[in-house]
Phi, psi and omega in degrees: 000132180281165180299326183291339181259347182289141178285134179284139180238162175214175182269142169235095194064230179269357179274153169260126181228162175298141180307319183293340185268343189297315183302319180293322180292318177297319179301319182295326177299312186279332170300322184291323189254358189305315187297332182239024183298313182296317179299316180295322178300316179295316183291314187283341178252359185064027180083356184293338179302333179292325177291317178301316181290323179296320178297319178297317178301316181294322177296326181296325178053046182292145181239159175306133180094351180290158175247122188238141173244122178253093183279144185054038187289347172050242187272009164087019181301312180288320181302319179302312181293317180296321181303318180290327183282323182277341174071187185293339179271353179261181180214137175237130176253118174268113183243139176205145179282343188257120184295326180293316178295318181297320179294316178297317180296316179298312180299318182296315182291321177297319178299332180269005178083014178267114185213303195300325185248020180242135174242156182237127182226125174270117183201167180263130182299339179284336185225069186289126189271053182230152179294159174304149170057049185260320194249143173284328182208143174234133173240148170220110186251117177056039180232332186297326182295339180271353182281136183295307181245096185293325179296318178298318180295317179298320178294323178294321177294318179301318183301318188268355172285147171287152174305131185087354179288161189240136171254134175235121179249109175262120186204153170300145184219210186251118178303145184275339181260135178295324179294314178298322179299318180294316178296317180297320179296316180298317178297314186296319188262346180250310186274316186302312178298325178291323175296318177298321178297318183292316188271319185246359185058036184211088177286326186297322181296324181277339169291320175299319179305311181298318181291320182295327177296318181291334180273349182285146179302143177286181188303309184293322181295315179294321177302315179294322177300318180294317179296321183294329179277350174125000176287145175253165177054036181292132179202172180217159180234119177280143173228152180050049175068020181093000174302324178229148175221149171251121174262138180235136174219150182244139174280123182298000000 
């Protein structure tokens, strides 16, 4: 079989799957865990995910009247904070490829009284359906690792940012200490799937989570990817010893 006829593959955790199949497989993971996603985040991080997200919000430095895009916004943690910061003259778009996550996020935010300046859009981060130069800031928290073509997604984000606009990527990354890496690996592959089984009756989705983190580009690699698609001033901030990092890039 020639290269032109071979089916293109990509990773889904540690598995190799057809490129066309990955989005559906990722979707099934989040359909399965959507209802208890927030509870699992608190349990598996010991609540520390709230600190990671708060740091990302502070880096965004959103002002009243700004337009913000929260990609892979899921259950709306970042959107809630941005909505309050941009105020009635601003706009926040909560975007997610997964309808179950988007539904949970919408219901949660409405219950909290967040309504007037938030919109909900189901879309793929690789093909963002917004005009050029639309947003002051884009965030994607714990979502980039699930995207099939990360370079394509980063370029799509760059296109729709306003000049001077900021991209913030909050994502699991590579611990800097070998000892921390060993402890983290044991937790990820032994305890995390069992916790997922107990809370969501789905160990496989959390086994995929652990595998997808290991397949995600490390800090320096992602920084270079952002620079290569055209972001300037690309840099990152490690948190919790590098278990998580926030990458920042500016549209020239």
